C-alpha positions in Angstrom: 107.8 -151.1 -190.7 105.5 -153.9 -191.6 105.6 -156.6 -193.2 106.2 -158.9 -196.1 103.6 -161.5 -196.9 105.0 -164.5 -198.7 103.3 -166.9 -201.2 99.8 -165.4 -200.8 98.6 -167.0 -204.0 98.7 -170.4 -202.2 95.6 -169.5 -200.3 93.3 -169.3 -203.4 92.5 -173.0 -202.8 91.2 -172.1 -199.4 89.0 -169.4 -200.8 87.5 -171.9 -203.4 86.8 -174.5 -200.8 85.1 -172.2 -198.3 83.1 -169.9 -200.6 79.9 -170.8 -198.7 81.2 -169.8 -195.3 81.6 -166.4 -193.7 84.1 -164.1 -195.4 87.7 -165.2 -194.8 89.0 -161.6 -194.9 87.4 -158.6 -193.2 87.4 -155.9 -195.9 86.0 -153.0 -193.8 83.9 -150.1 -194.7 85.4 -146.7 -195.5 84.3 -145.5 -192.0 83.2 -147.7 -189.2 83.1 -147.9 -185.5 86.3 -148.9 -183.7 86.3 -151.8 -181.3 86.1 -150.5 -177.8 87.9 -151.8 -174.7 88.0 -151.1 -171.0 90.2 -152.3 -168.2 88.9 -154.8 -165.7 89.4 -152.3 -163.0 88.8 -148.6 -163.8 91.1 -146.2 -162.0 89.9 -142.7 -161.1 91.8 -140.0 -163.0 91.0 -136.4 -162.7 91.2 -133.7 -165.4 94.7 -132.3 -166.0 96.1 -129.2 -167.7 99.2 -131.0 -169.1 99.2 -134.6 -170.3 101.9 -137.0 -171.5 101.4 -138.5 -175.0 103.4 -141.4 -176.4 103.4 -143.4 -179.7 105.0 -146.8 -180.1 105.0 -149.6 -182.7 105.3 -152.6 -180.3 105.9 -155.3 -183.0 103.2 -157.7 -181.8 104.9 -157.9 -178.4 107.7 -160.1 -179.7 110.6 -157.7 -178.9 113.6 -158.5 -181.1 112.7 -162.1 -182.0 113.5 -162.8 -185.6 110.0 -162.8 -187.1 109.7 -163.8 -190.7 107.6 -160.8 -191.8 110.3 -158.2 -191.2 114.0 -158.1 -191.4 115.6 -161.4 -192.3 114.0 -163.7 -189.7 112.2 -167.0 -190.3 110.1 -167.4 -187.1 106.3 -167.5 -187.8 104.7 -168.7 -184.6 105.9 -167.4 -181.3 105.3 -169.3 -178.0 102.9 -167.9 -175.5 105.7 -167.4 -173.0 107.8 -165.5 -175.5 104.9 -163.1 -176.2 104.1 -162.6 -172.5 107.7 -161.8 -171.8 107.7 -159.2 -174.6 104.5 -157.7 -173.4 105.8 -157.5 -169.8 108.8 -155.5 -171.0 106.5 -153.2 -172.9 104.2 -152.8 -169.9 107.1 -152.0 -167.6 108.3 -149.3 -169.9 104.8 -147.9 -170.2 104.4 -147.7 -166.5 107.9 -146.1 -166.2 107.0 -143.3 -168.6 103.4 -143.1 -167.4 101.8 -141.6 -170.5 98.1 -140.4 -170.3 97.5 -141.2 -174.0 99.3 -143.9 -175.9 99.2 -144.6 -179.6 100.1 -148.3 -180.3 100.8 -149.8 -183.7 101.0 -153.6 -184.4 98.9 -154.8 -181.5 97.8 -158.3 -182.0 94.2 -159.4 -181.1 93.9 -163.2 -181.0 96.4 -164.0 -183.7 97.9 -167.5 -184.0 101.4 -166.1 -184.3 101.3 -164.5 -180.9 99.4 -167.2 -178.9 95.9 -165.8 -179.4 96.6 -163.2 -176.7 94.3 -160.2 -176.9 97.1 -157.6 -176.5 94.7 -154.7 -176.2 93.0 -156.2 -173.2 96.3 -157.5 -171.8 97.9 -154.0 -171.9 94.9 -152.3 -170.3 94.9 -154.8 -167.4 98.7 -154.5 -166.9 99.1 -150.7 -167.1 97.3 -147.7 -165.7 95.1 -147.1 -168.7 91.3 -147.4 -168.5 90.0 -147.3 -172.0 91.0 -148.4 -175.5 89.9 -148.1 -179.1 91.1 -150.6 -181.7 91.1 -150.8 -185.5 92.3 -153.8 -187.3 94.6 -153.4 -190.3 94.7 -157.1 -191.1 91.9 -159.5 -190.0 91.5 -162.9 -191.6 90.2 -166.2 -190.3 93.2 -167.9 -191.8 96.3 -167.2 -193.8 97.8 -170.4 -195.2 100.9 -168.7 -196.4 103.8 -169.5 -194.1 101.4 -171.1 -191.6 100.3 -167.8 -190.2 96.7 -169.0 -189.5 94.3 -166.6 -187.8 95.4 -163.0 -188.0 94.0 -159.9 -186.3 96.5 -157.0 -185.9 96.1 -153.3 -185.9 96.2 -149.9 -184.3 95.2 -149.2 -180.7 94.6 -146.0 -178.7 94.9 -146.3 -174.9 93.6 -143.5 -172.6 93.2 -142.9 -168.9 89.9 -141.1 -169.8 86.9 -142.5 -171.6 87.0 -142.5 -175.3 83.9 -141.5 -177.3 82.9 -141.6 -181.0 85.8 -143.8 -181.9 86.0 -144.5 -185.6 88.2 -146.4 -188.0 88.9 -144.7 -191.4 90.0 -147.0 -194.2 93.1 -145.9 -196.2 93.6 -146.9 -199.9 94.9 -150.4 -200.6 98.3 -150.8 -202.3 98.0 -150.2 -206.0 101.1 -152.2 -206.9 99.7 -155.6 -206.1 97.7 -158.2 -208.1 94.1 -158.6 -207.1 94.5 -161.8 -205.1 97.5 -160.6 -203.1 95.7 -157.3 -202.5 92.6 -159.1 -201.2 94.5 -160.9 -198.5 96.9 -158.1 -197.7 96.9 -155.4 -195.0 94.2 -152.7 -194.9 95.8 -149.6 -193.4 93.7 -147.2 -191.4 93.4 -144.2 -189.2 91.8 -144.4 -185.7 90.1 -141.3 -184.4 88.4 -140.8 -181.0 87.3 -138.1 -178.6 88.8 -138.1 -175.2 86.1 -137.2 -172.6 88.3 -135.6 -170.0 85.9 -133.6 -167.7 85.7 -130.1 -169.0 88.5 -130.5 -171.6 87.6 -132.9 -174.4 90.0 -133.2 -177.4 90.6 -135.6 -180.2 93.3 -138.4 -180.5 94.4 -139.9 -183.9 96.5 -142.9 -184.5 97.8 -144.4 -187.7 100.3 -146.8 -189.3 101.1 -146.2 -193.0 102.3 -148.6 -195.7 105.9 -149.6 -195.6 106.6 -151.6 -198.8 104.4 -149.9 -201.5 106.4 -149.1 -204.7 103.9 -146.7 -206.1 102.2 -143.6 -204.6 100.1 -145.5 -202.0 102.1 -144.1 -199.1 101.5 -140.5 -200.4 97.8 -141.3 -200.5 98.0 -142.6 -196.9 99.8 -139.4 -195.7 97.2 -137.3 -197.4 94.4 -139.4 -195.9 95.9 -139.0 -192.4 96.4 -135.3 -192.9 92.8 -134.8 -194.2 91.4 -136.2 -190.9 93.6 -133.7 -188.9 92.5 -130.9 -191.3 88.9 -131.8 -190.5 89.4 -131.6 -186.8 91.1 -128.2 -187.1 88.4 -126.9 -189.4 85.9 -127.6 -186.6 88.0 -125.4 -184.3 88.9 -128.5 -182.2 92.2 -129.6 -180.8 94.0 -132.9 -181.6 97.0 -134.9 -180.7 98.1 -137.5 -183.3 100.8 -140.0 -183.8 102.0 -143.2 -185.3 104.4 -145.1 -187.5 104.4 -143.3 -190.8 107.0 -145.4 -192.4 108.6 -142.3 -193.8 111.8 -140.4 -193.0 111.9 -136.6 -192.3 112.4 -134.3 -195.3 115.8 -133.2 -194.0 117.1 -136.7 -193.4 120.7 -137.0 -194.4 120.4 -140.6 -195.7 117.7 -141.9 -198.1 118.9 -145.3 -199.3 118.9 -148.2 -196.8 118.9 -151.1 -199.4 122.3 -152.4 -198.4 121.6 -151.9 -194.7 118.4 -153.9 -194.9 119.3 -156.7 -197.4 119.2 -160.3 -196.1 121.5 -163.2 -196.9 121.1 -164.1 -200.5 119.7 -160.8 -201.6 121.7 -158.4 -203.7 121.0 -154.7 -204.4 123.0 -152.1 -206.3 125.5 -154.7 -207.5 127.1 -154.5 -210.9 125.5 -151.1 -211.6 122.0 -152.4 -210.9 119.5 -149.8 -209.6 117.0 -152.2 -208.2 115.9 -151.1 -204.7 114.7 -153.1 -201.8 111.0 -152.4 -201.0 110.6 -150.2 -198.0 114.3 -149.2 -197.9 114.6 -146.5 -200.6 113.1 -143.1 -199.7 114.6 -140.6 -202.2 111.5 -140.4 -204.5 109.3 -139.6 -201.5 111.6 -137.5 -199.3 109.2 -134.5 -199.4 106.0 -136.4 -198.7 105.9 -135.4 -195.0 106.5 -131.7 -195.8 102.8 -131.0 -195.7 102.5 -132.3 -192.2 105.5 -130.4 -191.0 104.3 -127.2 -192.7 100.8 -127.3 -191.2 101.1 -128.9 -187.8 103.5 -129.1 -184.9 105.7 -132.1 -184.5 107.0 -133.3 -181.1 110.5 -133.3 -182.6 110.9 -130.2 -184.9 113.0 -130.5 -188.0 115.7 -128.2 -186.7 116.0 -130.3 -183.5 116.1 -133.5 -185.5 118.7 -132.1 -187.9 121.0 -130.9 -185.1 121.3 -134.4 -183.6 119.9 -136.8 -186.2 121.1 -140.0 -184.6 119.5 -139.1 -181.2 116.0 -139.2 -182.8 116.2 -142.4 -184.8 113.3 -144.7 -184.0 113.9 -147.8 -186.1 116.4 -150.6 -186.8 115.8 -153.7 -188.9 115.9 -157.4 -188.0 117.8 -158.1 -184.8 120.2 -155.1 -185.3 120.2 -152.8 -182.2 121.9 -149.9 -184.0 119.1 -147.4 -184.8 119.4 -145.9 -188.3 116.2 -143.9 -189.2 113.2 -142.0 -187.9 109.8 -143.4 -188.8 107.6 -142.5 -185.8 106.0 -139.1 -185.0 103.7 -137.1 -182.8 101.7 -134.1 -184.1 99.3 -131.5 -182.8 97.6 -128.3 -183.9 98.8 -126.5 -180.8 102.2 -126.9 -179.1 104.3 -129.6 -177.5 106.7 -129.5 -174.6 109.8 -131.6 -174.1 109.6 -134.1 -177.0 111.7 -137.2 -176.3 112.9 -140.3 -178.3 113.3 -143.2 -175.9 116.2 -145.0 -177.4 116.8 -146.9 -174.2 113.9 -149.1 -175.3 115.7 -150.5 -178.3 115.5 -154.1 -177.1 111.7 -154.1 -176.7 110.7 -153.6 -180.3 112.1 -152.7 -183.7 110.6 -149.3 -183.1 111.4 -146.7 -180.4 108.6 -144.9 -178.5 108.4 -141.1 -178.9 106.7 -139.0 -176.2 106.0 -135.4 -175.4 104.0 -133.2 -173.0 100.9 -131.5 -174.3 99.4 -128.4 -172.7 95.7 -128.7 -173.1 94.4 -125.4 -174.7 
């Protein structure tokens, strides 16, 4: 999930003062080039018939520290050493699993809250990946609310092979916010690129959908993600796709997490109240992923998930280590082998990586 932004109206003064300067917030075009990265040392990787793919929301590299923007924490600025320690744990797990393609959500690029570390470049230089494509979902020169300062966080594709024609696709903004809050809020997106494996090119797609919208914004995000996959399939091409969809499977046995997620001082469902905590109540949207399940192949099929639900949970809130829901997925328009949910990584982020083997058609 991601992330509550508190007291955003306080930054209107900043906007008034600096109207003559460069834009405070990057609003993005509907489609624009992704930001490209490469490792300092390029490693030679030959073409393969089967590759390993993984998706992982890394939570800015801060592991289970109690960040103010999710769960019930109050930390805003992490120390450089705390972030490096978190990134080292993530890099170690990546090297242990050795994926060929990795979809990352919540990577920070020079954000104050994580010591201005360019996590895209850091991960390239501390793993066996060679190339990266990044698309920001929240880029602002400064966010005065809660002392966040400079922010640049988003989605990242890492690959052992060169990435070409990488594009960032803008998704609709939340429709349940006032204009000022919406202006300074997150701009969700989908990143698509072509992997130039010698003789066997294919597409990779990464996304991170809204968590806290109370209207149909998440449905629009799912539709936007699927339309990009539909376009690739219509061209007769092959894709692997993944991300944090902030949505539970249509056969999930539990749909209400309001009491599980509530913080001290919050109260939901008390005295007959039906108010729900944002991002914690899924019943009205339980079928929203059905179109993806019906048209494309998930790494964890619904029958496999339903037979052992707890073994495929990928998220737990705040500093709780008990996983309680699945939000993270891999998809393809061909077939997967050996889909896995890496619950042993619970202490490295509030999300669990999911991986699978993909036989290249």
